ROSE-4610 file (N, C-alpha, C; in Angstrom, 1 decimal, always signed):
// ROSE-4610
residu = [M/M/M/R/R/R/I/I/I/A/A/A/L/L/L/V/V/V/G/G/G/D/D/D/R/R/R/S/S/S/P/P/P/S/S/S/V/V/V/R/R/R/S/S/S/H/H/H/A/A/A/R/R/R/I/I/I/P/P/P/L/L/L/L/L/L/I/I/I/E/E/E/A/A/A/L/L/L/R/R/R/E/E/E/R/R/R/D/D/D/G/G/G/I/I/I/A/A/A/L/L/L/D/D/D/P/P/P/Y/Y/Y/W/W/W/I/I/I/P/P/P/T/T/T/T/T/T/D/D/D/V/V/V/T/T/T/G/G/G/V/V/V/E/E/E/G/G/G/F/F/F/D/D/D/G/G/G/I/I/I/W/W/W/I/I/I/L/L/L/P/P/P/G/G/G/S/S/S/P/P/P/Y/Y/Y/R/R/R/D/D/D/E/E/E/A/A/A/G/G/G/A/A/A/V/V/V/E/E/E/A/A/A/A/A/A/R/R/R/V/V/V/A/A/A/R/R/R/E/E/E/Q/Q/Q/A/A/A/I/I/I/P/P/P/F/F/F/L/L/L/G/G/G/T/T/T/C/C/C/G/G/G/G/G/G/F/F/F/Q/Q/Q/H/H/H/M/M/M/L/L/L/L/L/L/E/E/E/F/F/F/A/A/A/R/R/R/H/H/H/V/V/V/C/C/C/G/G/G/L/L/L/D/D/D/V/V/V/A/A/A/H/H/H/A/A/A/E/E/E/N/N/N/Q/Q/Q/P/P/P/G/G/G/A/A/A/R/R/R/D/D/D/F/F/F/L/L/L/L/L/L/T/T/T/P/P/P/L/L/L/E/E/E/C/C/C/S/S/S/L/L/L/A/A/A/G/G/G/H/H/H/E/E/E/G/G/G/R/R/R/V/V/V/R/R/R/L/L/L/A/A/A/P/P/P/G/G/G/S/S/S/L/L/L/I/I/I/E/E/E/Q/Q/Q/I/I/I/M/M/M/G/G/G/T/T/T/A/A/A/T/T/T/T/T/T/M/M/M/E/E/E/A/A/A/Y/Y/Y/I/I/I/C/C/C/S/S/S/Y/Y/Y/G/G/G/L/L/L/N/N/N/E/E/E/S/S/S/Y/Y/Y/K/K/K/Q/Q/Q/T/T/T/L/L/L/A/A/A/E/E/E/H/H/H/G/G/G/M/M/M/A/A/A/F/F/F/S/S/S/G/G/G/H/H/H/A/A/A/D/D/D/D/D/D/G/G/G/A/A/A/V/V/V/R/R/R/V/V/V/A/A/A/E/E/E/L/L/L/P/P/P/G/G/G/H/H/H/P/P/P/F/F/F/F/F/F/L/L/L/A/A/A/T/T/T/M/M/M/F/F/F/Q/Q/Q/P/P/P/E/E/E/L/L/L/A/A/A/G/G/G/D/D/D/G/G/G/R/R/R/R/R/R/P/P/P/H/H/H/P/P/P/V/V/V/I/I/I/A/A/A/A/A/A/F/F/F/A/A/A/A/A/A/A/A/A/V/V/V/A/A/A/A/A/A/R/R/R/H/H/H/A/A/A/V/V/V/A/A/A/G/G/G/R/R/R]
num = [1/1/1/2/2/2/3/3/3/4/4/4/5/5/5/6/6/6/7/7/7/8/8/8/9/9/9/10/10/10/11/11/11/12/12/12/13/13/13/14/14/14/15/15/15/16/16/16/17/17/17/18/18/18/19/19/19/20/20/20/21/21/21/22/22/22/23/23/23/24/24/24/25/25/25/26/26/26/27/27/27/28/28/28/29/29/29/30/30/30/31/31/31/32/32/32/33/33/33/34/34/34/35/35/35/36/36/36/37/37/37/38/38/38/39/39/39/40/40/40/41/41/41/42/42/42/43/43/43/44/44/44/45/45/45/46/46/46/47/47/47/48/48/48/49/49/49/50/50/50/51/51/51/52/52/52/53/53/53/54/54/54/55/55/55/56/56/56/57/57/57/58/58/58/59/59/59/60/60/60/61/61/61/62/62/62/63/63/63/64/64/64/65/65/65/66/66/66/67/67/67/68/68/68/69/69/69/70/70/70/71/71/71/72/72/72/73/73/73/74/74/74/75/75/75/76/76/76/77/77/77/78/78/78/79/79/79/80/80/80/81/81/81/82/82/82/83/83/83/84/84/84/85/85/85/86/86/86/87/87/87/88/88/88/89/89/89/90/90/90/91/91/91/92/92/92/93/93/93/94/94/94/95/95/95/96/96/96/97/97/97/98/98/98/99/99/99/100/100/100/101/101/101/102/102/102/103/103/103/104/104/104/105/105/105/106/106/106/107/107/107/108/108/108/109/109/109/110/110/110/111/111/111/112/112/112/113/113/113/114/114/114/115/115/115/116/116/116/117/117/117/118/118/118/119/119/119/120/120/120/121/121/121/122/122/122/123/123/123/124/124/124/125/125/125/126/126/126/127/127/127/128/128/128/129/129/129/130/130/130/131/131/131/132/132/132/133/133/133/134/134/134/135/135/135/136/136/136/137/137/137/138/138/138/139/139/139/140/140/140/141/141/141/142/142/142/143/143/143/144/144/144/145/145/145/146/146/146/147/147/147/148/148/148/149/149/149/150/150/150/151/151/151/152/152/152/153/153/153/154/154/154/155/155/155/156/156/156/157/157/157/158/158/158/159/159/159/160/160/160/161/161/161/162/162/162/163/163/163/164/164/164/165/165/165/166/166/166/167/167/167/168/168/168/169/169/169/170/170/170/171/171/171/172/172/172/173/173/173/174/174/174/175/175/175/176/176/176/177/177/177/178/178/178/179/179/179/180/180/180/181/181/181/182/182/182/183/183/183/184/184/184/185/185/185/186/186/186/187/187/187/188/188/188/189/189/189/190/190/190/191/191/191/192/192/192/193/193/193/194/194/194/195/195/195/196/196/196/197/197/197/198/198/198/199/199/199/200/200/200/201/201/201/202/202/202/203/203/203/204/204/204/205/205/205/206/206/206/207/207/207/208/208/208/209/209/209/210/210/210/211/211/211/212/212/212/213/213/213/214/214/214/215/215/215/216/216/216/217/217/217/218/218/218/219/219/219/220/220/220/221/221/221/222/222/222/223/223/223/224/224/224/225/225/225/226/226/226/227/227/227/228/228/228/229/229/229/230/230/230]
x = [-25.9/-25.8/-25.7/-27.0/-26.9/-26.3/-24.7/-24.2/-24.7/-24.6/-25.1/-23.2/-23.5/-22.2/-22.2/-22.4/-22.9/-21.3/-21.9/-20.9/-21.4/-20.8/-20.8/-20.6/-20.6/-19.6/-18.6/-17.4/-17.0/-15.4/-14.9/-14.0/-13.2/-12.6/-11.5/-11.4/-12.2/-11.6/-11.1/-10.1/-9.4/-9.8/-10.6/-11.1/-12.5/-12.9/-14.2/-13.7/-12.9/-12.5/-11.7/-11.1/-11.4/-11.9/-13.3/-14.5/-14.8/-14.7/-14.8/-13.9/-13.1/-11.9/-12.1/-12.0/-12.6/-13.2/-14.4/-15.9/-15.4/-14.5/-14.6/-13.3/-12.1/-10.8/-12.2/-13.5/-13.4/-14.6/-15.3/-15.6/-14.7/-13.7/-12.9/-11.8/-11.0/-10.6/-11.4/-12.7/-13.3/-14.3/-15.0/-16.6/-17.5/-17.6/-18.5/-18.8/-19.9/-19.9/-21.3/-20.6/-21.2/-22.1/-23.4/-24.3/-24.2/-23.0/-23.3/-23.8/-24.7/-25.4/-24.5/-24.2/-24.0/-25.4/-25.4/-26.5/-25.5/-26.0/-25.7/-26.3/-25.2/-25.5/-26.6/-27.8/-28.5/-29.9/-29.5/-30.7/-30.8/-30.3/-30.1/-32.0/-32.7/-34.1/-33.7/-34.2/-33.9/-32.7/-32.0/-30.8/-31.4/-31.5/-32.1/-32.4/-32.5/-33.1/-32.3/-30.3/-29.5/-28.4/-27.9/-27.3/-25.8/-25.5/-23.7/-24.7/-23.9/-23.4/-22.4/-22.1/-20.2/-20.6/-19.9/-20.1/-18.6/-18.4/-16.9/-15.7/-15.3/-14.2/-15.0/-14.7/-14.7/-15.5/-15.6/-16.0/-15.1/-16.2/-17.3/-18.7/-19.3/-20.6/-21.6/-22.3/-23.2/-24.3/-24.4/-25.6/-25.1/-24.4/-23.7/-25.4/-26.1/-27.7/-28.1/-27.2/-27.6/-26.4/-25.1/-24.1/-24.6/-24.6/-25.2/-26.2/-27.3/-28.6/-28.4/-27.1/-26.9/-26.1/-25.3/-24.6/-25.7/-27.0/-27.6/-28.0/-28.5/-29.7/-28.3/-27.4/-26.5/-26.0/-26.5/-26.1/-27.2/-28.6/-29.6/-30.1/-29.8/-30.6/-29.7/-28.3/-27.5/-27.4/-27.1/-26.6/-25.2/-24.3/-22.6/-22.1/-21.5/-20.8/-19.4/-19.4/-18.3/-17.9/-17.0/-17.0/-15.6/-15.4/-13.7/-13.3/-12.2/-12.1/-13.3/-13.4/-15.0/-15.7/-16.2/-17.2/-17.1/-15.7/-15.2/-16.0/-15.7/-15.5/-17.3/-18.2/-19.4/-20.2/-19.6/-19.8/-19.5/-18.6/-18.6/-19.7/-19.8/-20.6/-22.4/-22.5/-23.7/-24.2/-22.8/-22.5/-23.0/-22.2/-22.0/-23.3/-24.3/-25.4/-26.9/-26.7/-28.0/-27.1/-26.6/-26.1/-25.5/-24.7/-24.4/-24.9/-25.6/-26.2/-25.7/-24.6/-24.1/-24.7/-24.5/-24.2/-23.6/-22.4/-21.3/-21.3/-20.0/-20.2/-19.2/-19.1/-17.7/-17.7/-16.1/-15.3/-15.5/-15.3/-15.2/-16.5/-17.5/-19.3/-19.6/-19.3/-20.2/-19.1/-17.9/-17.2/-17.3/-18.3/-19.1/-19.5/-19.8/-20.6/-19.5/-20.0/-19.4/-18.7/-19.1/-18.2/-18.2/-16.8/-16.8/-16.3/-16.8/-16.5/-15.3/-15.3/-14.4/-13.6/-12.0/-11.2/-10.0/-10.0/-8.4/-7.1/-6.7/-5.4/-4.0/-3.6/-2.1/-1.9/-0.9/-0.5/-1.5/-1.9/-2.3/-2.2/-2.6/-1.9/-2.4/-3.0/-3.1/-1.9/-2.5/-1.0/+0.4/-0.3/+1.2/+0.3/+1.3/+1.2/+1.8/+1.1/+1.5/+0.9/+1.7/+1.2/+0.2/-0.7/-1.9/-1.5/-1.1/-1.5/-2.9/-2.7/-4.1/-4.5/-5.2/-5.8/-5.6/-5.0/-5.4/-6.9/-7.8/-8.9/-9.6/-9.2/-10.5/-10.7/-12.1/-12.6/-11.2/-10.9/-10.1/-8.3/-8.1/-6.9/-7.0/-8.4/-8.9/-8.4/-9.1/-9.2/-8.0/-6.9/-5.2/-4.7/-4.9/-4.2/-2.0/-2.5/-1.3/-1.2/-0.4/-1.2/-0.8/+0.4/+0.3/+0.1/+0.3/-0.3/-0.2/+0.3/+0.9/-0.3/-1.2/-1.8/-1.6/-2.4/-2.3/-3.9/-3.6/-4.5/-4.6/-6.0/-6.3/-7.2/-6.1/-7.2/-7.0/-7.5/-7.1/-8.0/-9.2/-9.6/-9.5/-9.6/-10.2/-10.7/-10.7/-11.5/-11.1/-11.6/-11.4/-10.9/-9.7/-9.8/-10.2/-10.7/-11.7/-13.2/-13.5/-14.4/-14.2/-12.9/-13.1/-13.8/-13.0/-13.7/-15.4/-16.1/-17.4/-17.7/-17.0/-18.1/-17.6/-16.3/-16.6/-17.1/-17.5/-18.2/-19.7/-19.9/-21.5/-21.5/-20.1/-20.5/-19.2/-18.6/-17.7/-15.9/-16.0/-14.1/-13.9/-12.5/-11.2/-10.6/-9.6/-9.0/-8.1/-7.6/-6.6/-5.7/-4.9/-4.2/-2.5/-2.7/-1.3/-0.3/+1.6/+2.0/+2.0/+1.1/+1.2/+0.0/-1.2/-1.5/-3.2/-3.2/-4.0/-5.4/-6.5/-7.6/-7.5/-6.9/-7.1/-8.3/-8.8/-9.8/-11.6/-12.7/-13.6/-14.0/-14.9/-16.0/-16.7/-18.0/-19.3/-19.2/-18.5/-18.7/-20.0/-20.7/-22.2/-22.6/-22.4/-22.9/-22.1/-22.9/-23.0/-21.7/-21.1/-20.3/-20.3/-19.4/-19.0/-18.0/-17.4/-16.0/-15.6/-15.5/-14.6/-13.1/-12.9/-11.2/-11.3/-10.2/-9.6/-8.9/-8.2/-7.3/-8.0/-7.9/-8.7/-8.0/-8.3/-8.5/-8.1/-9.0/-9.2/-8.5/-7.0/-6.3/-5.2/-4.9/-3.7/-3.9/-2.5/-2.0/-2.9/-2.4/-3.6/-4.3/-5.1/-6.5/-7.5/-6.0/-7.0/-6.7/-5.9/-6.3/-7.0/-8.0/-8.9/-8.6/-8.4/-7.8/-8.5/-8.0/-8.2/-9.8/-9.7/-10.7/-12.0/-11.7/-13.0/-12.9/-12.6/-12.8/-13.3/-13.2/-13.8/-15.5/-15.6/-16.7/-17.5/-17.0/-17.8/-18.4/-17.8/-17.5/-19.2/-18.9/-20.2/-21.7/-21.5/-22.9/-23.1/-22.0/-22.4/-22.9/-22.8/-23.4/-24.6/-25.0/-26.4/-27.8/-26.6/-27.5/-28.0/-26.9/-27.5/-28.5/-27.6/-29.4/-30.4/-30.8/-32.1/-33.0/-32.0/-32.3/-32.7/-32.3/-32.7/-32.2]
y = [-13.5/-14.0/-15.1/-16.3/-17.8/-18.7/-19.4/-20.5/-21.7/-22.8/-24.3/-24.6/-25.1/-26.4/-27.4/-28.2/-29.2/-30.6/-31.2/-32.2/-32.5/-33.6/-34.0/-33.9/-32.4/-32.1/-32.6/-32.3/-33.5/-32.7/-32.7/-31.8/-32.5/-33.3/-34.4/-34.1/-33.7/-32.7/-31.5/-31.7/-29.8/-29.1/-29.1/-28.3/-27.7/-28.6/-28.1/-27.6/-27.3/-26.8/-25.4/-25.3/-24.3/-23.2/-22.9/-22.5/-21.4/-21.8/-20.1/-19.3/-19.4/-18.8/-18.2/-18.6/-18.0/-17.6/-17.7/-17.1/-15.4/-15.6/-14.0/-14.0/-14.4/-13.2/-12.5/-13.3/-12.8/-11.4/-11.5/-10.5/-9.2/-9.7/-8.7/-8.1/-8.8/-8.7/-8.1/-8.8/-8.2/-8.0/-7.4/-7.3/-7.9/-8.9/-10.1/-10.8/-10.6/-11.2/-12.5/-13.9/-14.2/-15.5/-16.0/-16.7/-17.7/-19.0/-19.6/-21.1/-21.9/-22.9/-24.5/-25.8/-26.6/-27.2/-28.2/-28.7/-30.8/-31.9/-32.6/-33.3/-34.3/-35.0/-36.0/-36.4/-37.1/-36.1/-34.9/-33.9/-32.3/-32.5/-31.4/-30.4/-30.6/-30.3/-29.2/-28.4/-26.2/-26.1/-26.8/-25.3/-24.7/-24.9/-24.1/-22.6/-22.4/-21.4/-20.5/-21.1/-20.4/-19.3/-18.5/-18.1/-18.4/-19.6/-20.7/-21.4/-22.3/-24.2/-24.3/-25.1/-24.9/-26.5/-27.9/-29.6/-29.2/-29.3/-29.9/-31.0/-30.7/-32.5/-33.2/-34.6/-35.5/-36.2/-37.1/-38.4/-39.6/-40.8/-40.6/-39.9/-40.0/-39.1/-40.3/-39.6/-40.5/-40.9/-40.3/-39.9/-39.6/-40.3/-39.6/-39.5/-39.3/-39.2/-37.3/-37.3/-35.9/-34.6/-35.4/-34.6/-34.4/-35.2/-35.4/-34.5/-34.6/-33.9/-32.2/-31.9/-30.3/-29.9/-30.7/-30.2/-30.1/-31.6/-30.6/-29.4/-28.8/-27.6/-26.6/-27.1/-25.6/-25.8/-26.7/-26.2/-26.4/-26.7/-25.9/-25.3/-24.7/-23.3/-21.7/-22.6/-21.3/-20.5/-21.4/-21.0/-21.4/-19.8/-20.4/-21.9/-22.2/-23.4/-23.9/-23.8/-24.5/-26.1/-26.7/-28.1/-28.7/-29.3/-29.1/-30.5/-31.2/-32.7/-33.7/-34.4/-34.8/-34.1/-33.1/-32.1/-31.7/-31.7/-31.5/-33.1/-34.8/-35.5/-36.2/-35.0/-36.2/-35.0/-33.6/-32.6/-33.4/-34.2/-34.9/-36.1/-36.3/-38.0/-37.4/-36.4/-36.0/-36.0/-34.8/-34.2/-35.7/-36.7/-37.9/-38.8/-38.3/-39.2/-38.3/-37.1/-36.6/-35.6/-35.9/-34.5/-35.8/-36.7/-37.4/-38.8/-39.2/-40.1/-41.9/-41.6/-42.2/-43.4/-44.5/-45.4/-46.0/-44.6/-44.8/-44.7/-44.9/-44.8/-45.1/-43.8/-43.9/-44.9/-45.1/-46.3/-46.6/-45.2/-45.5/-45.4/-45.2/-45.7/-46.6/-47.3/-48.6/-49.3/-49.9/-51.0/-51.9/-52.6/-53.4/-53.3/-52.2/-51.2/-52.2/-51.7/-52.5/-51.5/-49.9/-49.1/-47.7/-47.4/-46.2/-45.4/-44.0/-42.6/-42.2/-42.4/-42.1/-43.2/-43.1/-44.8/-44.0/-45.5/-44.8/-44.1/-43.1/-42.5/-43.6/-43.8/-44.7/-44.4/-43.3/-43.1/-41.5/-42.0/-41.1/-39.8/-38.5/-37.1/-36.3/-38.0/-37.1/-36.9/-35.3/-35.0/-33.9/-34.5/-33.1/-32.6/-31.8/-30.4/-30.7/-30.3/-30.5/-29.7/-29.4/-28.3/-28.3/-27.7/-27.3/-26.8/-27.0/-25.9/-26.0/-24.5/-24.3/-23.1/-23.8/-23.4/-21.8/-21.7/-20.4/-19.6/-18.5/-17.9/-18.3/-19.5/-19.9/-19.7/-20.2/-19.5/-19.6/-20.1/-20.9/-20.2/-19.6/-19.0/-17.5/-17.1/-16.1/-15.2/-16.6/-16.2/-16.1/-17.5/-16.7/-16.2/-16.0/-14.8/-14.8/-16.6/-17.1/-18.7/-18.7/-20.6/-21.1/-21.3/-22.2/-22.2/-23.3/-22.7/-24.3/-23.9/-24.8/-25.6/-26.7/-26.4/-28.1/-28.3/-28.9/-29.9/-31.4/-32.4/-33.1/-33.2/-34.9/-35.8/-36.5/-37.0/-38.4/-39.2/-40.5/-40.9/-40.4/-41.0/-40.0/-39.7/-38.7/-39.4/-38.7/-38.9/-40.1/-41.0/-42.2/-41.0/-41.1/-40.1/-40.9/-41.8/-42.5/-42.3/-41.4/-40.6/-39.3/-38.8/-36.9/-36.7/-37.7/-37.1/-36.4/-37.6/-37.7/-36.7/-36.5/-35.1/-34.1/-34.3/-32.3/-32.3/-33.6/-33.5/-32.7/-32.8/-32.6/-31.3/-30.5/-29.3/-29.1/-29.5/-29.4/-29.4/-28.0/-28.0/-28.2/-29.2/-29.0/-28.4/-27.6/-26.4/-26.4/-27.4/-27.7/-29.2/-29.8/-30.8/-30.5/-32.5/-32.0/-31.9/-32.3/-32.4/-33.6/-34.7/-35.7/-35.4/-34.9/-34.5/-35.2/-35.7/-35.8/-34.8/-34.7/-33.6/-32.6/-31.8/-31.6/-30.3/-29.4/-28.6/-27.9/-28.8/-28.7/-27.5/-27.0/-26.1/-25.7/-25.0/-25.2/-23.9/-23.6/-22.2/-21.8/-20.8/-20.8/-20.3/-21.3/-20.5/-19.4/-19.0/-18.0/-17.6/-19.1/-19.8/-21.1/-21.9/-23.7/-24.0/-24.4/-24.2/-25.6/-26.5/-27.3/-27.8/-28.3/-28.5/-30.0/-30.4/-31.6/-31.1/-30.6/-29.7/-28.8/-28.9/-28.1/-27.1/-26.0/-24.3/-23.8/-24.8/-24.4/-24.5/-25.2/-25.1/-24.5/-23.6/-22.7/-21.7/-21.4/-20.2/-20.9/-20.3/-20.4/-20.1/-19.7/-19.6/-18.2/-16.9/-15.9/-14.6/-15.7/-15.0/-16.3/-15.5/-17.0/-17.1/-18.2/-18.9/-17.6/-17.4/-16.8/-17.9/-18.6/-19.9/-19.2/-19.3/-18.9/-17.7/-16.9/-15.4/-15.2/-15.7/-15.7/-16.1/-16.7/-17.8/-17.3/-16.5/-15.2/-14.3/-14.0/-12.5/-12.6/-13.9/-15.0/-14.4/-15.8/-15.9/-14.0/-12.8/-11.3/-11.1/-11.5/-10.5/-11.2/-13.1/-13.5/-12.7/-12.3/-11.8/-10.4/-9.4/-8.5/-8.2/-9.5/-9.4/-9.9/-11.1/-11.0/-10.3/-9.5/-7.7/-8.5/-9.9/-10.7/-9.6]
z = [+13.6/+12.1/+12.4/+12.2/+13.2/+11.8/+12.6/+11.9/+12.4/+11.7/+12.2/+12.3/+13.1/+13.5/+13.3/+12.4/+12.2/+12.9/+13.7/+14.0/+15.4/+15.8/+17.4/+17.7/+18.6/+19.9/+20.5/+21.2/+21.6/+22.1/+23.7/+23.8/+23.6/+22.9/+22.4/+21.4/+20.3/+19.0/+18.9/+18.6/+18.6/+18.1/+17.2/+16.2/+17.0/+17.6/+18.3/+19.1/+20.1/+20.8/+20.8/+19.5/+19.6/+18.7/+18.4/+17.7/+18.6/+19.2/+20.7/+20.3/+20.6/+20.1/+18.5/+18.0/+16.5/+16.5/+17.0/+16.4/+16.9/+18.8/+19.6/+18.6/+17.9/+16.8/+15.6/+15.3/+13.8/+14.7/+15.3/+16.3/+16.4/+17.0/+17.1/+16.3/+15.5/+14.3/+12.8/+12.5/+12.0/+11.6/+13.1/+13.1/+12.8/+12.4/+12.0/+13.6/+14.0/+15.1/+14.3/+14.6/+14.2/+15.9/+15.5/+16.7/+16.0/+17.5/+16.6/+17.4/+16.6/+17.1/+16.9/+18.3/+17.6/+17.0/+16.3/+15.3/+15.5/+16.3/+15.8/+14.9/+14.3/+13.2/+12.9/+14.6/+14.5/+14.3/+13.8/+14.2/+13.7/+12.1/+11.3/+11.1/+11.3/+11.2/+11.6/+10.6/+10.3/+10.1/+9.5/+9.0/+7.8/+7.5/+5.7/+6.5/+8.4/+8.3/+9.0/+9.0/+9.0/+7.9/+8.5/+7.2/+6.9/+7.5/+7.1/+7.8/+6.9/+7.2/+7.9/+8.3/+8.6/+8.7/+8.2/+8.8/+9.0/+10.5/+11.5/+11.4/+11.4/+11.5/+12.6/+12.5/+14.0/+13.4/+12.2/+11.8/+12.5/+11.9/+12.1/+13.0/+12.2/+12.5/+13.0/+14.5/+14.6/+13.5/+13.0/+11.1/+10.4/+9.9/+8.3/+7.5/+7.3/+6.4/+7.4/+8.6/+8.8/+8.0/+8.4/+8.0/+6.4/+5.6/+4.2/+3.8/+4.3/+4.8/+4.7/+5.6/+5.9/+4.5/+4.5/+2.8/+1.3/+1.7/+0.5/+0.6/+2.1/+2.3/+1.9/+1.8/+2.1/+0.0/-0.6/-2.3/-2.7/-2.5/-3.1/-2.7/-1.8/-1.2/-1.2/-1.7/-1.8/-0.9/+0.4/+2.2/+1.7/+2.6/+2.4/+3.2/+2.5/+3.0/+3.1/+4.4/+4.7/+4.8/+4.5/+5.4/+5.6/+6.6/+6.8/+6.8/+5.9/+7.0/+6.8/+7.8/+7.2/+6.7/+6.8/+6.3/+4.8/+4.3/+3.3/+2.4/+2.4/+2.7/+2.8/+3.2/+3.7/+2.4/+2.2/+1.3/-0.8/-0.5/-1.8/-1.7/-0.7/-0.8/-1.5/-0.1/-0.9/-2.8/-3.1/-4.3/-5.4/-5.1/-5.7/-5.8/-4.7/-4.3/-5.2/-5.1/-5.5/-6.6/-6.3/-8.1/-8.7/-8.9/-10.2/-9.8/-9.2/-8.8/-9.2/-8.4/-7.9/-6.7/-6.3/-5.6/-5.1/-3.9/-2.9/-1.4/-1.4/+0.0/+1.0/+2.3/+2.3/+3.4/+3.3/+3.5/+5.0/+6.0/+7.6/+8.1/+7.0/+7.4/+7.2/+6.1/+5.5/+4.9/+5.9/+5.5/+4.7/+4.4/+3.5/+2.2/+2.1/+0.9/+0.1/-1.6/-3.0/-3.6/-3.6/-4.4/-3.5/-2.9/-2.5/-2.8/-2.6/-3.0/-2.1/-0.4/+0.4/+0.8/+0.7/+0.7/+1.8/+2.6/+3.7/+2.6/+2.4/+2.3/+2.2/+1.8/+1.9/+2.9/+2.9/+4.5/+5.4/+6.1/+6.7/+7.1/+7.0/+7.1/+8.3/+9.6/+10.7/+11.6/+12.0/+12.6/+11.8/+10.5/+9.3/+8.7/+7.9/+7.8/+5.9/+5.3/+3.6/+3.1/+1.8/+0.9/+0.1/-0.7/-1.5/-2.5/-3.8/-5.0/-4.9/-5.3/-5.6/-6.8/-7.6/-9.1/-9.4/-10.3/-10.6/-10.8/-10.2/-10.5/-9.8/-8.8/-8.3/-6.8/-6.0/-4.9/-3.8/-3.7/-3.1/-3.2/-4.4/-4.5/-4.2/-4.7/-4.4/-2.6/-2.0/-0.5/+0.3/-0.4/+0.2/-0.6/-1.5/-2.5/-2.5/-2.8/-3.0/-3.9/-4.8/-5.6/-4.8/-3.9/-2.7/-1.3/-0.5/+0.9/+2.1/+3.1/+3.5/+4.9/+5.4/+6.2/+6.8/+7.9/+8.6/+8.5/+8.8/+8.7/+9.8/+9.8/+11.4/+9.8/+9.4/+8.3/+7.8/+7.6/+7.1/+5.8/+5.3/+4.2/+3.1/+2.0/+1.4/-0.1/-1.5/-2.5/-3.6/-3.4/-4.7/-5.7/-6.2/-8.1/-8.7/-8.6/-9.9/-9.8/-9.4/-9.4/-9.8/-10.1/-10.1/-11.2/-12.0/-13.4/-13.5/-12.9/-13.0/-12.3/-10.7/-10.2/-11.0/-11.1/-12.0/-13.1/-13.9/-15.0/-14.9/-13.7/-13.4/-12.0/-12.7/-11.8/-10.2/-9.7/-8.7/-9.1/-9.1/-9.1/-8.0/-8.2/-7.3/-8.0/-6.5/-6.8/-5.8/-5.2/-4.4/-4.5/-4.4/-5.2/-4.0/-3.7/-2.6/-4.4/-4.0/-4.4/-5.6/-5.4/-5.6/-6.7/-6.8/-7.8/-7.0/-5.8/-4.7/-4.0/-4.7/-4.4/-2.9/-2.2/-1.6/-1.1/-2.1/-2.2/-2.5/-3.0/-3.6/-3.2/-4.9/-4.5/-5.6/-5.3/-6.5/-7.1/-8.0/-8.6/-9.1/-9.4/-9.2/-7.7/-6.5/-5.6/-4.7/-4.1/-3.1/-2.6/-1.8/-1.0/-1.3/-1.8/-1.2/-1.3/-0.1/-0.6/+0.9/+0.9/+1.3/+0.7/+2.4/+2.4/+3.0/+2.6/+3.6/+4.6/+4.1/+5.7/+6.2/+7.9/+8.8/+9.3/+8.1/+8.6/+10.7/+10.7/+12.1/+13.0/+13.3/+13.7/+13.3/+12.4/+11.6/+13.4/+13.3/+14.3/+15.6/+16.5/+18.5/+18.5/+17.1/+17.2/+17.5/+17.5/+18.0/+16.4/+15.1/+14.4/+13.2/+12.4/+11.7/+10.4/+10.4/+9.1/+7.8/+6.8/+5.8/+5.4/+4.7/+5.0/+5.8/+6.7/+7.9/+7.9/+7.6/+7.6/+6.7/+5.4/+4.5/+4.3/+4.9/+5.3/+5.6/+7.2/+7.7/+6.6/+6.1/+5.4/+4.2/+3.3/+2.7/+3.9/+5.0/+6.1/+6.3/+6.6/+6.5/+5.4/+4.7/+3.6/+3.4/+2.8/+2.8/+4.5/+5.4/+6.2/+5.9/+5.6/+5.6/+4.4/+2.9/+1.7/+2.4/+2.9/+3.4/+5.0/+5.3/+6.2/+7.5/+7.9/+8.9/+10.4]
């Protein structure tokens, strides 16, 4: 079961260092043997051939277009998708541009642009934990089995809330929010598995017990693999 880990791998990114532990934990605890391939944002050719696509933290990426393209392929071809931190941001960017038809930018990548979908947070969440309220009946709420969760962040950019309604009108569901109402989780109903979190589930615990979001993504990858008979 091959998964594409889209991101520019670096030993200085904590979530990247956690991946081998999480892959092994999924194998030992859940019996799901994933075969991970690191795909740099500079060359995402062939991601449509994977059983799952995970856009990892580590932005600014070397190639914004590569991250956006990986999200587009997952969305259009019904490939299980997980986006965390930077993956959350670039998934929203892809949806805004290709589904909503918006000419918008990421302030971290294009500070001189006219309109921004992703903007600096008033208070950076880097190194912080925060409560996330989950929408009843949503995928994330079903995964977590609770109405709220405490999660870890290393993030300084979030959704420009003025675009939230437009994205929602085109089908994006915002299913997790901070106490102040700011978006923390987004998902795409009708897709086999399409979930993105502003928080980083990779950082939960010591890495020996996969976060429920990661375990659910792995299960979706296994289901696709089984149906495809690969």
